[in-house]
C-alpha positions as a Markdown table, in Angstrom:
| # | Residue | x | y | z |
|---|---|---|---|---|
| 1 | Met | -12.3 | 12.3 | -6.9 |
| 2 | Ser | -14.0 | 10.5 | -4.0 |
| 3 | Val | -13.7 | 7.1 | -2.6 |
| 4 | Ala | -16.9 | 7.4 | -0.6 |
| 5 | Phe | -18.3 | 4.6 | -2.9 |
| 6 | Val | -16.4 | 1.5 | -2.0 |
| 7 | Pro | -17.5 | -1.7 | -3.8 |
| 8 | Arg | -18.7 | -4.5 | -1.5 |
| 9 | Ser | -15.8 | -6.7 | -2.7 |
| 10 | Ile | -13.4 | -4.1 | -1.4 |
| 11 | Gln | -15.2 | -3.7 | 1.9 |
| 12 | Arg | -15.0 | -7.5 | 2.6 |
| 13 | Gln | -11.3 | -7.7 | 1.7 |
| 14 | Arg | -11.9 | -11.4 | 1.0 |
| 15 | Glu | -9.0 | -13.6 | 0.1 |
| 16 | Pro | -9.4 | -15.9 | -2.9 |
| 17 | Glu | -10.0 | -19.6 | -2.0 |
| 18 | Lys | -6.9 | -21.8 | -2.4 |
| 19 | Gly | -6.8 | -23.4 | -5.7 |
| 20 | Ser | -9.2 | -21.0 | -7.3 |
| 21 | Ile | -8.5 | -18.6 | -10.2 |
| 22 | Glu | -10.0 | -15.1 | -9.7 |
| 23 | Thr | -9.4 | -12.0 | -11.7 |
| 24 | Met | -7.6 | -9.5 | -9.6 |
| 25 | Ala | -9.3 | -6.1 | -9.4 |
| 26 | Tyr | -5.9 | -4.4 | -9.6 |
| 27 | Ala | -2.6 | -4.8 | -11.5 |
| 28 | Gly | -1.2 | -7.4 | -9.0 |
| 29 | Asp | 0.9 | -8.2 | -6.0 |
| 30 | Val | 4.6 | -7.5 | -5.8 |
| 31 | Thr | 7.3 | -8.0 | -3.1 |
| 32 | Ala | 8.8 | -5.0 | -1.4 |
| 33 | Gln | 12.1 | -5.6 | -3.3 |
| 34 | Gln | 10.2 | -5.6 | -6.7 |
| 35 | Ala | 8.5 | -2.4 | -5.7 |
| 36 | Trp | 11.9 | -0.8 | -4.7 |
| 37 | Glu | 13.5 | -1.8 | -8.0 |
| 38 | Arg | 10.6 | -0.3 | -10.0 |
| 39 | Leu | 10.6 | 2.9 | -7.8 |
| 40 | Ser | 14.4 | 3.1 | -8.5 |
| 41 | Ser | 14.1 | 2.8 | -12.3 |
| 42 | Asp | 10.7 | 4.4 | -13.1 |
| 43 | Pro | 10.4 | 8.1 | -12.6 |
| 44 | Arg | 6.6 | 7.9 | -13.0 |
| 45 | Ser | 6.2 | 5.5 | -10.1 |
| 46 | Glu | 5.1 | 6.4 | -6.6 |
| 47 | Leu | 5.0 | 4.6 | -3.2 |
| 48 | Ile | 1.8 | 5.2 | -1.3 |
| 49 | Asp | 1.8 | 4.2 | 2.4 |
| 50 | Val | -1.8 | 3.7 | 3.5 |
| 51 | Arg | -1.1 | 2.9 | 7.1 |
| 52 | Thr | -2.3 | 5.1 | 10.0 |
| 53 | Ser | -0.4 | 8.1 | 11.4 |
| 54 | Ala | 0.2 | 6.0 | 14.6 |
| 55 | Glu | 2.0 | 3.3 | 12.5 |
| 56 | Trp | 4.1 | 5.9 | 10.7 |
| 57 | Ser | 5.2 | 7.4 | 14.0 |
| 58 | Tyr | 5.7 | 4.3 | 16.1 |
| 59 | Val | 6.7 | 1.6 | 13.6 |
| 60 | Gly | 8.5 | 3.6 | 11.0 |
| 61 | Ala | 8.1 | 4.4 | 7.3 |
| 62 | Pro | 10.0 | 3.7 | 4.0 |
| 63 | Asp | 12.7 | 6.2 | 3.3 |
| 64 | Leu | 12.9 | 7.1 | -0.4 |
| 65 | Ser | 15.4 | 10.0 | 0.0 |
| 66 | Glu | 18.1 | 8.2 | -2.0 |
| 67 | Leu | 15.7 | 8.0 | -4.9 |
| 68 | Gly | 14.8 | 11.6 | -4.7 |
| 69 | Lys | 11.2 | 10.8 | -4.2 |
| 70 | Pro | 8.7 | 11.6 | -1.5 |
| 71 | Leu | 6.8 | 9.0 | 0.3 |
| 72 | Val | 3.1 | 9.6 | -0.2 |
| 73 | Arg | 1.2 | 9.1 | 3.1 |
| 74 | Val | -2.5 | 8.8 | 2.9 |
| 75 | Gln | -4.4 | 6.8 | 5.5 |
| 76 | Trp | -6.8 | 4.2 | 4.1 |
| 77 | Gln | -8.5 | 3.9 | 7.5 |
| 78 | Ala | -8.4 | 6.3 | 10.4 |
| 79 | Tyr | -6.9 | 5.3 | 13.8 |
| 80 | Pro | -8.3 | 4.4 | 16.3 |
| 81 | Ser | -11.8 | 3.8 | 14.8 |
| 82 | Met | -10.3 | 2.2 | 11.6 |
| 83 | Thr | -13.2 | 3.7 | 9.6 |
| 84 | Leu | -12.5 | 4.0 | 5.9 |
| 85 | Asn | -11.1 | 7.4 | 4.8 |
| 86 | Pro | -13.8 | 8.9 | 2.5 |
| 87 | Gln | -11.3 | 11.4 | 1.2 |
| 88 | Phe | -8.7 | 8.9 | 0.2 |
| 89 | Ala | -8.8 | 9.5 | -3.5 |
| 90 | Ala | -9.1 | 13.3 | -3.1 |
| 91 | Glu | -6.0 | 13.2 | -0.8 |
| 92 | Leu | -4.1 | 11.3 | -3.5 |
| 93 | Asp | -5.2 | 13.8 | -6.1 |
| 94 | Arg | -3.9 | 16.7 | -3.9 |
| 95 | Ala | -0.6 | 14.8 | -3.5 |
| 96 | Gly | -0.2 | 14.9 | -7.3 |
| 97 | Ile | -1.1 | 11.2 | -8.0 |
| 98 | Ser | -2.3 | 10.9 | -11.5 |
| 99 | Lys | -3.7 | 8.0 | -13.6 |
| 100 | Asp | -0.6 | 7.8 | -15.8 |
| 101 | Lys | 1.7 | 6.8 | -12.9 |
| 102 | Thr | 2.6 | 3.4 | -11.6 |
| 103 | Leu | 1.4 | 3.1 | -8.0 |
| 104 | Phe | 2.7 | 0.8 | -5.3 |
| 105 | Phe | 0.4 | 0.6 | -2.2 |
| 106 | Leu | 1.9 | -0.4 | 1.2 |
| 107 | Cys | 0.4 | -1.2 | 4.6 |
| 108 | Arg | 1.5 | -3.3 | 7.5 |
| 109 | Ser | 0.9 | -6.7 | 5.9 |
| 110 | Gly | -0.8 | -6.3 | 2.5 |
| 111 | Thr | -4.5 | -6.2 | 3.3 |
| 112 | Arg | -5.4 | -2.5 | 3.5 |
| 113 | Ser | -3.0 | -1.8 | 0.6 |
| 114 | Arg | -4.7 | -4.4 | -1.5 |
| 115 | Ala | -8.1 | -2.7 | -0.8 |
| 116 | Ala | -6.6 | 0.7 | -1.7 |
| 117 | Ala | -5.2 | -0.7 | -5.0 |
| 118 | Glu | -8.5 | -2.2 | -5.8 |
| 119 | Ala | -10.4 | 1.1 | -5.1 |
| 120 | Met | -8.0 | 3.2 | -7.2 |
| 121 | Thr | -8.2 | 0.7 | -10.0 |
| 122 | Ala | -12.0 | 1.0 | -9.9 |
| 123 | Leu | -11.5 | 4.8 | -10.3 |
| 124 | Gly | -9.6 | 4.3 | -13.5 |
| 125 | Phe | -6.0 | 4.0 | -12.4 |
| 126 | Gln | -4.5 | 1.2 | -14.5 |
| 127 | Arg | -1.2 | 0.4 | -12.7 |
| 128 | Cys | -2.0 | -0.1 | -9.1 |
| 129 | Tyr | 0.2 | -2.7 | -7.3 |
| 130 | Asn | -0.1 | -4.2 | -3.8 |
| 131 | Ile | 3.1 | -4.8 | -1.8 |
| 132 | Ala | 1.9 | -8.1 | -0.6 |
| 133 | Asp | 4.0 | -8.5 | 2.6 |
| 134 | Gly | 3.7 | -4.8 | 3.5 |
| 135 | Phe | 6.0 | -2.9 | 5.7 |
| 136 | Glu | 6.2 | -5.5 | 8.5 |
| 137 | Gly | 5.3 | -8.8 | 6.9 |
| 138 | Pro | 3.6 | -11.8 | 8.5 |
| 139 | Arg | 4.1 | -12.8 | 12.2 |
| 140 | Asp | 6.9 | -15.1 | 13.1 |
| 141 | Ser | 6.6 | -18.1 | 15.4 |
| 142 | Glu | 6.6 | -15.8 | 18.4 |
| 143 | Gly | 3.9 | -13.5 | 17.0 |
| 144 | His | 6.2 | -10.7 | 16.1 |
| 145 | Arg | 6.2 | -8.9 | 12.7 |
| 146 | Gly | 9.1 | -7.3 | 10.9 |
| 147 | His | 11.4 | -10.4 | 10.7 |
| 148 | Leu | 10.2 | -12.7 | 8.0 |
| 149 | Ala | 9.2 | -10.6 | 5.0 |
| 150 | Gly | 8.2 | -7.1 | 4.0 |
| 151 | Trp | 9.9 | -3.7 | 3.6 |
| 152 | Lys | 11.8 | -3.8 | 6.9 |
| 153 | Ala | 12.9 | -7.5 | 6.8 |
| 154 | Gly | 14.0 | -7.0 | 3.2 |
| 155 | Gly | 16.6 | -4.5 | 4.4 |
| 156 | Leu | 15.1 | -1.7 | 2.4 |
| 157 | Pro | 15.6 | 1.9 | 3.6 |
| 158 | Trp | 13.3 | 3.1 | 6.3 |
| 159 | Thr | 13.2 | 5.6 | 9.1 |
| 160 | Gln | 11.5 | 6.1 | 12.4 |
| 161 | Glu | 10.2 | 9.4 | 13.7 |
């Protein structure tokens, strides 16, 4: 599997215009809580954190230990250049991710994870969901993340290295 071919629609990561109806190129958006509930109840579901290794180290990462599941960590883009990872799909394959699983993609705030969900859907994965508010969520009035929405703000388990 290779993600070297990335459709232009994914490269642009364009948001739909307000009031427009567009067909999503993936299964849909979910909240962090909805993803946690499905990860808890569905043994064929996986959480894939597509952030950078720097983010995993300095910001923290979801902790799925109480579910007995590993967190799958595969960078969508490489830090610091933020170039697309051409081995993304191959790395998921090596991690045991198969087309019959339900996949939840997570990044900082939902943009990279959406692109990853779209890319894997284009490769034939049918149940790819984007955790829309990501790990840290949107910025608050002071410009800080991690307080309004997302995995951390939702009180879901996480750890910091």
